[in-house]
N, C-alpha and C positions, 0 to 999 in steps of 0.2 A: 529415472525409477523404470520409464517403458523404454528409454533408447538402449537400456543394458538388458531387459528382456529381449529386445530385436536382436540384440546381438550375439546376445544366447542361440535365438531359438534358426539364426542366420548360421551360425557356429554348427550345428544339433544336421543343421538342413547338409550343407559342405562337407559336414563328415561321414554322414552316411552316403553321400555321391564318393568321397573318395574313399570311404573302402568299397564301393559297388564297382569303382574300376582298379583301384587298388587289386581287390578278389581275381581280376581276368587277369591285371598283370601276373600276378605270383602263378597263375594257372598256364603261360605260354608255354611256358619248357617242358611242359606235355604231352607234346608230339615226341620233342627229342626223345624223355625216358620210357615212352611206347617203343621207341622204336630199338633204342638202346635191352631195354627188353626183351625186345622180338630173335633181335640177336645177340643175346647173351654177352655183349662186346660194349666196351665204352668207345673203341678206334679213336678216334682225333680228339674227342672232348673232354673239356677241361673241367676238375670241379671247384677251382681259385671264383668262378661266378658268385656259386651257388654258396659258400661258403663267406664271401665277404656279404653277401644277402642276407645270411642266416648271424652275421654277426653282427650285422646293423641293425636286424629287428631286434634282437636281445636286450641290443643299448637301447633302441624308442621303447622297449617294453619294459626298460628297469625306469626311464627317463616319465614316463609316463603313470606308471606305477606310485612313484615319490613325488610326482605331481598331484595336484586334486585339478579335476572336473577334466582331466584327458581320456573318457572313457573309452570314446572311438580311433586315439590310437592306440587302446588298452586291443583291440578287438582283432583289427587288420597285422597288428602286428604278433599279437599269438598266431593268429590264422596263418603268418609269413611265416611261423618260426617252426609251426608243423610239417608246412609245407617244403620247406627246405632241409628240413630233419628227412626226409622221406627220399627226397634228391640225392641226397647227401651217402644215404644207408646202399641207393641201390647201387650209388656209382660205384661205393664199397664191397659191393655185390658180384659186381661182374667189370671189374676193372681188371687190368694186368697187375702181377703182384711187386713189381715197381712202382706201377702206377699208384695202386696201394696204399705201399707204406709209404711215397711220397705225400698223396693227400690225408692220410693218417699223421706225418709231422704236420702239414700245413692247420690240419683241423685241432694237433694239441696246442699250437706257438697261436694263430689268431681267435676259433672261441672259447678255447681253456685258459694257457697263459695270459694273455693279452685281456679277455676280458675278466679275469679275474681280477689282475691286479689294476685296472679302471674300478671294477665294484671297492675292493680294497685301500684304494687311495680315494676316493671317493665317499667311503662308510668312515675309516676309520683316523684320515689324515682332516678332512673337512667335517667339521661338527656337526654345524649349525644345517637345517634341514633346508631354508632356505637359497643357501651358498652351495648345498648339496646340489639342488636341483638345478640352480645356474651354470654349474659344473659340467653337471653330465650332459648338460642341452650343449654347448658349446663346443663336447667331446662330439655327440652325434653330428653337432653343423659340421664341424671340421672331416667328421668318416664320410661326411654323403658329400660336401662337396669333392672331395680327395678322384671319388669314383666317381668322377664324371670326367674319369679321360677316358676312357672304353667311348662313350656317345663325340667327343671332339674327334678321336682316332676313325671315329667310320665320318663324319663332315669332310675331317682330310682327305679322305680316300672318295669321299664324291667330289670332291674339288679335282684329285687328281686325274681321277677314270671318265670326270663329265660323264659319269650315268648313275642314278641312283637303284639302282638293282638291288643292292647292297640296306639301301634306307626304305621301307615301306610307306606311302605315306597316310596307311589307316594304322600304322603303329605309331609313327608319330603323332599325328593328329590325337590321338587317344592319351597318348602321355603329357601331350599340351594341355588338354585340357583337364588330367589328373592335377596336372604341378599347378593347375587354377584355382581346384580342388585344395587342394589342399594349405595352399596360400592364402585363400580365402580362409582357410580352418583358421588354422593356425592366428590371422588377422583378427581374425572378430573373437579368437580365445585371447588375444590379446597376449602372444605367444610368440614372440620374436626366432627362438629357434626353429621353431617349425617355418614356419615364413622362409626365411632367410635362404635355405636350400631351394625351395621350388620358383626362389627367382628365378634363377641360373637356370632350372628344369625349364622355366616359361620360356627364357633366352632362348635356350637351347632347341626344344622345341620350332617354337620361331625360323629359328635360324632353318633347319632340320627341312621346313614345310618350306621357305624359300630360294632356301638349292631343289626341292623337289623342282617347283614351277620354273627356272631357269634350267635345268639340267632332263627334265622328263621328257620330253621328246631326241633323248642322246644315245639311246637304247640299240636305234641301227648302227651307228656307228661302233657302237662297242660289241655287236654281232661282229661287223665286219673286221675289227680285232682281234675278235677271236677266230676267224676263220684262218687268217692272216699265222695267227699263229697257235695253232692247237696242242693244246696239252690233254695227257692222260687226266688227269684231275683236276677240281678248283675247290678250293676252303671258303666257304662263302657265309661271311659273319654275321650275326643278325644282333643289336643290341636293344636289349629290354630294360629301359629307363624306367627306375620306379620313381613313384611320385614324394617320398622320403630323401631321393636320390641314391639309391641303389641300382646298379645298372647290371646285366646279363650279360655276356655275348654267348650266345648259342650256335655253335660252326656246324656248319650243313654240309656233308659231302655231297659234292655235284659232280656227276657224268655229263665229260664233255667228250663227245666224239668229233672224229675226224671231218669234214665233208666232204663229200665224193665230187672230183670235178667233171661234170659228165660231156666232155670236152677232151677229155684226157683221152693218147692216144696209145697209153697203156695196157698192159693184155690181160684180158681177163682173167685170172687163178683158176676159174673153173674149169676155163677151156683150156687149161695145159697140160700137154702132154711128156709122159718117158722117153718119145721116142727125140732121136738124136739126131743135128743136122747133118745133112750130107757134105764131105769136105770136097773139095777141088778135088784132091787125089785120088777120092774115088776111099779111100781107106775107113773104116768106120774108127 
Protein backbone atom coordinates (compact mmCIF):
# COMPACT_ATOMS: atom_id res chain seq x y z
CA UNK A 1 0.00 0.00 0.00
CA UNK A 2 2.81 2.36 0.88
CA UNK A 3 4.56 1.63 -2.40
CA UNK A 4 1.36 2.40 -4.32
CA UNK A 5 0.93 5.70 -2.47
CA UNK A 6 4.55 6.63 -3.16
CA UNK A 7 4.12 5.85 -6.84
CA UNK A 8 1.00 8.01 -6.95
CA UNK A 9 2.77 10.91 -5.26
CA UNK A 10 5.76 10.60 -7.55
CA UNK A 11 3.47 10.59 -10.59
CA UNK A 12 1.91 13.84 -9.36
CA UNK A 13 5.30 15.44 -8.73
CA UNK A 14 6.71 14.53 -12.13
CA UNK A 15 3.44 15.46 -13.81
CA UNK A 16 3.54 18.94 -12.28
CA UNK A 17 7.17 19.39 -13.32
CA UNK A 18 6.29 18.16 -16.81
CA UNK A 19 3.44 20.66 -16.96
CA UNK A 20 5.75 23.52 -15.98
CA UNK A 21 8.35 22.69 -18.63
CA UNK A 22 5.76 21.96 -21.32
CA UNK A 23 4.12 25.29 -20.55
CA UNK A 24 7.35 27.02 -21.58
CA UNK A 25 7.72 24.76 -24.63
CA UNK A 26 4.26 25.73 -25.89
CA UNK A 27 5.12 29.40 -25.42
CA UNK A 28 8.40 29.10 -27.36
CA UNK A 29 6.83 30.29 -30.67
CA UNK A 30 5.55 33.55 -29.10
CA UNK A 31 8.45 35.62 -30.56
CA UNK A 32 7.69 34.13 -33.97
CA UNK A 33 4.05 35.21 -33.87
CA UNK A 34 4.89 38.57 -32.35
CA UNK A 35 7.05 39.13 -35.42
CA UNK A 36 4.16 38.02 -37.66
CA UNK A 37 1.84 40.43 -35.84
CA UNK A 38 4.26 43.34 -36.15
CA UNK A 39 4.94 42.76 -39.84
CA UNK A 40 1.36 41.70 -40.66
CA UNK A 41 2.85 38.91 -42.74
CA UNK A 42 3.71 35.23 -42.23
CA UNK A 43 6.73 35.62 -44.55
CA UNK A 44 8.41 32.18 -44.95
CA UNK A 45 6.76 30.65 -41.88
CA UNK A 46 4.58 27.56 -42.33
CA UNK A 47 1.50 26.43 -40.41
CA UNK A 48 2.30 22.69 -40.54
CA UNK A 49 4.24 22.48 -37.23
CA UNK A 50 1.46 24.19 -35.29
CA UNK A 51 -1.28 22.15 -36.93
CA UNK A 52 0.53 18.90 -36.14
CA UNK A 53 1.07 20.10 -32.59
CA UNK A 54 -2.66 20.91 -32.24
CA UNK A 55 -3.56 17.50 -33.65
CA UNK A 56 -1.31 15.73 -31.18
CA UNK A 57 -2.64 17.78 -28.24
CA UNK A 58 -6.21 16.95 -29.22
CA UNK A 59 -5.41 13.24 -29.39
CA UNK A 60 -3.62 13.22 -26.04
CA UNK A 61 -6.45 15.23 -24.49
CA UNK A 62 -9.02 12.67 -25.67
CA UNK A 63 -6.81 9.88 -24.40
CA UNK A 64 -6.50 11.53 -20.99
CA UNK A 65 -10.26 12.14 -20.79
CA UNK A 66 -11.21 8.51 -21.36
CA UNK A 67 -8.39 7.26 -19.14
CA UNK A 68 -8.80 7.58 -15.41
CA UNK A 69 -6.24 9.35 -13.23
CA UNK A 70 -4.46 11.41 -15.91
CA UNK A 71 -5.54 14.89 -14.81
CA UNK A 72 -2.10 16.44 -15.30
CA UNK A 73 -2.13 15.20 -18.90
CA UNK A 74 -5.47 16.95 -19.36
CA UNK A 75 -4.21 20.29 -18.02
CA UNK A 76 -1.16 20.63 -20.25
CA UNK A 77 -2.84 19.40 -23.43
CA UNK A 78 -5.83 21.68 -22.83
CA UNK A 79 -3.40 24.57 -22.60
CA UNK A 80 -1.62 23.30 -25.71
CA UNK A 81 -4.88 23.16 -27.68
CA UNK A 82 -5.70 26.76 -26.76
CA UNK A 83 -2.21 28.08 -27.56
CA UNK A 84 -1.85 26.21 -30.86
CA UNK A 85 -5.35 27.34 -31.93
CA UNK A 86 -4.31 30.95 -31.32
CA UNK A 87 -1.14 30.44 -33.36
CA UNK A 88 -3.08 28.93 -36.26
CA UNK A 89 -5.72 31.68 -36.12
CA UNK A 90 -2.97 34.31 -36.33
CA UNK A 91 -1.46 32.47 -39.27
CA UNK A 92 -4.81 32.51 -41.07
CA UNK A 93 -5.16 36.22 -40.34
CA UNK A 94 -1.82 37.35 -41.75
CA UNK A 95 -1.07 34.73 -44.42
CA UNK A 96 -1.43 35.46 -48.10
CA UNK A 97 -4.52 34.13 -49.86
CA UNK A 98 -2.70 31.14 -51.34
CA UNK A 99 -1.02 30.17 -48.06
CA UNK A 100 -4.29 30.68 -46.19
CA UNK A 101 -6.16 28.34 -48.54
CA UNK A 102 -3.40 25.71 -48.29
CA UNK A 103 -3.35 26.00 -44.47
CA UNK A 104 -7.14 25.71 -44.31
CA UNK A 105 -7.09 22.55 -46.44
CA UNK A 106 -4.43 21.10 -44.15
CA UNK A 107 -6.47 22.03 -41.08
CA UNK A 108 -9.62 20.41 -42.44
CA UNK A 109 -7.69 17.28 -43.42
CA UNK A 110 -5.71 16.73 -40.21
CA UNK A 111 -7.59 18.41 -37.38
CA UNK A 112 -11.14 17.85 -38.62
CA UNK A 113 -11.38 14.85 -40.96
CA UNK A 114 -8.56 12.65 -39.63
CA UNK A 115 -9.26 13.49 -35.99
CA UNK A 116 -13.00 12.82 -36.45
CA UNK A 117 -12.20 9.49 -38.14
CA UNK A 118 -10.06 8.41 -35.19
CA UNK A 119 -12.78 9.38 -32.72
CA UNK A 120 -15.48 7.53 -34.67
CA UNK A 121 -13.37 4.39 -34.98
CA UNK A 122 -12.46 4.32 -31.28
CA UNK A 123 -16.03 5.12 -30.20
CA UNK A 124 -18.22 3.09 -32.55
CA UNK A 125 -15.96 0.25 -33.72
CA UNK A 126 -14.18 -0.41 -30.42
CA UNK A 127 -16.85 -1.08 -27.82
CA UNK A 128 -14.94 -1.96 -24.66
CA UNK A 129 -13.74 1.16 -22.72
CA UNK A 130 -10.44 -0.47 -21.77
CA UNK A 131 -9.76 -1.37 -25.39
CA UNK A 132 -10.68 2.18 -26.45
CA UNK A 133 -7.99 3.51 -24.14
CA UNK A 134 -5.41 1.11 -25.55
CA UNK A 135 -6.26 1.82 -29.20
CA UNK A 136 -6.25 5.61 -28.76
CA UNK A 137 -3.09 5.41 -26.66
CA UNK A 138 -1.14 3.53 -29.33
CA UNK A 139 -2.42 5.93 -31.99
CA UNK A 140 -0.99 8.75 -29.87
CA UNK A 141 2.31 6.88 -29.60
CA UNK A 142 2.46 6.38 -33.37
CA UNK A 143 1.78 10.08 -34.05
CA UNK A 144 4.29 11.20 -31.41
CA UNK A 145 7.07 8.95 -32.72
CA UNK A 146 6.44 9.92 -36.34
CA UNK A 147 6.94 13.64 -35.73
CA UNK A 148 10.46 13.04 -34.43
CA UNK A 149 11.57 13.34 -38.06
CA UNK A 150 12.19 17.08 -37.60
CA UNK A 151 14.68 16.72 -34.70
CA UNK A 152 16.46 13.97 -36.64
CA UNK A 153 16.78 16.35 -39.59
CA UNK A 154 18.42 18.93 -37.34
CA UNK A 155 20.81 16.31 -35.96
CA UNK A 156 21.77 15.39 -39.53
CA UNK A 157 22.26 19.07 -40.33
CA UNK A 158 24.57 19.57 -37.36
CA UNK A 159 26.71 16.59 -38.42
CA UNK A 160 26.82 17.82 -42.01
CA UNK A 161 27.68 21.46 -41.25
CA UNK A 162 29.71 20.68 -38.10
CA UNK A 163 27.96 23.63 -36.49
CA UNK A 164 25.49 23.81 -33.59
CA UNK A 165 24.08 27.24 -34.44
CA UNK A 166 20.83 25.56 -35.49
CA UNK A 167 20.62 23.56 -32.24
CA UNK A 168 20.84 25.69 -29.07
CA UNK A 169 22.16 23.77 -26.08
CA UNK A 170 19.66 25.31 -23.63
CA UNK A 171 16.73 24.17 -25.74
CA UNK A 172 18.13 20.64 -26.11
CA UNK A 173 18.83 20.47 -22.37
CA UNK A 174 15.35 21.49 -21.24
CA UNK A 175 13.65 19.28 -23.80
CA UNK A 176 15.70 16.34 -22.50
CA UNK A 177 14.67 17.17 -18.94
CA UNK A 178 11.08 17.48 -20.12
CA UNK A 179 11.24 14.01 -21.68
CA UNK A 180 12.58 12.62 -18.40
CA UNK A 181 9.69 14.20 -16.44
CA UNK A 182 7.00 12.81 -18.72
CA UNK A 183 8.68 9.42 -18.91
CA UNK A 184 8.70 9.25 -15.12
CA UNK A 185 5.07 10.40 -15.03
CA UNK A 186 4.06 7.60 -17.40
CA UNK A 187 6.21 5.09 -15.52
CA UNK A 188 4.75 5.85 -12.09
CA UNK A 189 1.28 6.06 -13.60
CA UNK A 190 1.92 2.60 -15.13
CA UNK A 191 1.09 3.99 -18.59
CA UNK A 192 3.39 2.69 -21.30
CA UNK A 193 1.77 4.89 -23.95
CA UNK A 194 2.99 8.02 -22.15
CA UNK A 195 6.40 6.58 -21.35
CA UNK A 196 7.42 5.18 -24.75
CA UNK A 197 7.55 8.42 -26.82
CA UNK A 198 9.65 10.08 -24.15
CA UNK A 199 12.26 7.32 -24.28
CA UNK A 200 12.92 8.39 -27.86
CA UNK A 201 12.73 12.03 -26.79
CA UNK A 202 15.36 11.45 -24.11
CA UNK A 203 17.65 9.60 -26.54
CA UNK A 204 17.39 12.37 -29.13
CA UNK A 205 17.97 15.01 -26.47
CA UNK A 206 21.12 13.25 -25.29
CA UNK A 207 22.34 12.90 -28.87
CA UNK A 208 21.80 16.62 -29.41
CA UNK A 209 23.76 17.55 -26.28
CA UNK A 210 26.60 15.19 -27.20
CA UNK A 211 26.76 16.72 -30.67
CA UNK A 212 26.79 20.15 -29.09
CA UNK A 213 29.80 19.14 -27.03
CA UNK A 214 31.56 17.78 -30.13
CA UNK A 215 30.86 20.70 -32.48
CA UNK A 216 30.49 23.67 -30.10
CA UNK A 217 33.92 25.03 -31.11
CA UNK A 218 33.26 24.74 -34.82
CA UNK A 219 31.49 28.09 -35.07
CA UNK A 220 34.56 29.93 -36.35
CA UNK A 221 34.91 27.46 -39.19
CA UNK A 222 31.31 28.01 -40.24
CA UNK A 223 31.78 31.80 -40.12
CA UNK A 224 34.72 31.49 -42.49
CA UNK A 225 32.65 29.39 -44.86
CA UNK A 226 29.91 31.99 -44.80
CA UNK A 227 32.38 34.72 -45.71
CA UNK A 228 33.70 32.62 -48.57
CA UNK A 229 30.17 31.95 -49.83
CA UNK A 230 28.06 34.96 -48.85
CA UNK A 231 24.37 34.93 -49.65
CA UNK A 232 21.55 37.39 -49.39
CA UNK A 233 19.56 35.40 -46.89
CA UNK A 234 19.67 32.16 -44.95
CA UNK A 235 16.79 30.26 -43.42
CA UNK A 236 17.47 29.15 -39.89
CA UNK A 237 15.30 26.40 -38.46
CA UNK A 238 14.78 26.05 -34.73
CA UNK A 239 13.11 22.84 -33.68
CA UNK A 240 11.01 22.71 -30.54
CA UNK A 241 10.20 19.20 -29.40
CA UNK A 242 7.49 18.83 -26.80
CA UNK A 243 7.68 16.10 -24.14
CA UNK A 244 4.90 14.07 -25.73
CA UNK A 245 6.56 13.88 -29.09
CA UNK A 246 5.31 17.01 -30.83
CA UNK A 247 7.96 18.92 -32.68
CA UNK A 248 7.74 22.39 -34.16
CA UNK A 249 9.98 24.03 -36.68
CA UNK A 250 10.27 27.78 -36.39
CA UNK A 251 12.05 29.33 -39.36
CA UNK A 252 13.79 32.63 -38.68
CA UNK A 253 15.03 34.79 -41.51
CA UNK A 254 18.63 35.76 -40.85
CA UNK A 255 20.20 38.47 -42.95
CA UNK A 256 23.80 37.84 -43.93
CA UNK A 257 25.79 40.79 -45.15
CA UNK A 258 28.76 40.34 -47.42
CA UNK A 259 32.01 41.17 -45.61
CA UNK A 260 34.16 44.00 -46.88
CA UNK A 261 37.74 43.16 -47.70
CA UNK A 262 39.93 45.88 -46.13
CA UNK A 263 42.77 45.01 -48.51
CA UNK A 264 40.66 45.26 -51.63
CA UNK A 265 41.95 47.67 -54.25
CA UNK A 266 38.44 48.25 -55.55
CA UNK A 267 37.48 51.88 -55.89
CA UNK A 268 35.21 53.36 -53.26
CA UNK A 269 31.81 53.94 -54.91
CA UNK A 270 31.41 57.21 -52.98
CA UNK A 271 34.48 58.59 -54.74
CA UNK A 272 33.36 57.70 -58.23
CA UNK A 273 32.56 60.78 -60.37
CA UNK A 274 30.89 61.23 -63.68
CA UNK A 275 34.12 62.48 -65.33
CA UNK A 276 35.23 60.57 -68.41
CA UNK A 277 38.86 59.53 -68.68
CA UNK A 278 40.91 61.22 -71.31
CA UNK A 279 41.68 59.20 -74.42
CA UNK A 280 44.96 58.96 -76.27
CA UNK A 281 43.74 60.95 -79.28
CA UNK A 282 42.28 63.76 -77.17
CA UNK A 283 38.70 63.12 -78.27
CA UNK A 284 36.03 63.19 -75.66
